[in-house]
N, C-alpha and C positions, 0 to 999 in steps of 0.2 A: 260355920260348920261345927258340928259337935265332935268331940274326941272319938266317939264310936265310928263316925263316918270316915274320919281321917285314918284311923287305925285299920278299918276294913279295907279301904283303898290301898293302903301301904302293904298289908299282908297279902292281898290279892296280887299286887304287882310283884312282890317278892316270890310268891308261888308261881306266877306266870314265867318269871325269869328263870327260876330253877327248872321248871318243866321243859321250857324250850331249850335250855342248855343241855339237859339230859337227853332230850330227843334229838338234838344235833342239827336242827334246821329252823330257820325263820321263813315261813311261807305265807301264803295268802290267807290261811286260816287263823292267823294271829289275833285278829279282832274277835272272831267267834270264841277262841280260847280265852281271851280276856274277859268276855261276858260270862263264860262258864266259870272262870276263876272267881269273879266277883260274886256270882250267884252261889257258888259252892262255899265261899267264905261266909256269906250271910247265913246260909242254911246250916253250916257247920257250927257257927256260933250259937244259933238258936237251938240246935240239937244239944250242944254242950251245956247250955244253961238249963234246958228241960231235964236232962238226965243227971245233972249234977257232976259231970265229969270235970274235975278240977286238977288236972295234971299241971298245966302251966296257964296261969291267968294273968292278964294285965288289966287291973281294975275289974270290970265286969265282962271283959272280953276273954273268951276261951280260945287261947291261941292254938293248942294242939288239935282240938276238934275242928276248928275253922280251917287249919292247914290241911288236915287229912281229907276233909270234905272237898276243899278246893282242888286238891290233886286228883281225887276220884272223879270229880265233875269234868276236869280237863281230860282225863284218861277216857272217860265214857264218850266225850265229844270227839276225841281223836279217833277212837275205834268206830264210832258211827260214821264219821267222815270217810273212813277207808271202805266202808260198806257201800257207799254210793257208786254211781256209774263212773267209770274211768273215762277220761278224755282220750280220744284216739290221737295217735301221733300223726303229725302232718306229713303227708307224702307216703304213708304206709297204710295199707288196708283201706277200707271204706270204698266209696264209689270212685270210679276212674274220672279224672278231670275232663278228658276229651270225649267221653261218652263211648269210647272203644272198649274192647275186652281187656280184662285185667291180666297182668303178668303173674304167672304162678310157678 
């Protein structure tokens, strides 16, 4: 593996850990957030190299641009996940189990 791939995976993992620690919960969306973090890190590094943003660099890797883009990608993913349909709580609402009238 090239150093760029290792550094990308490492920065994505650190950003994922920071995002989930700040959010305060590890739930079933962790895999989706990991993919968003990895994609955001790659896109952020590409944007940093195209724009010439050289705040903190490690070799050819633009660390600040990659971290900001990873955080934004995970934030967008989390916000989009909250817009989806909510699961109904078991035993509340919905259709009655025995086919009879509901209690209100």
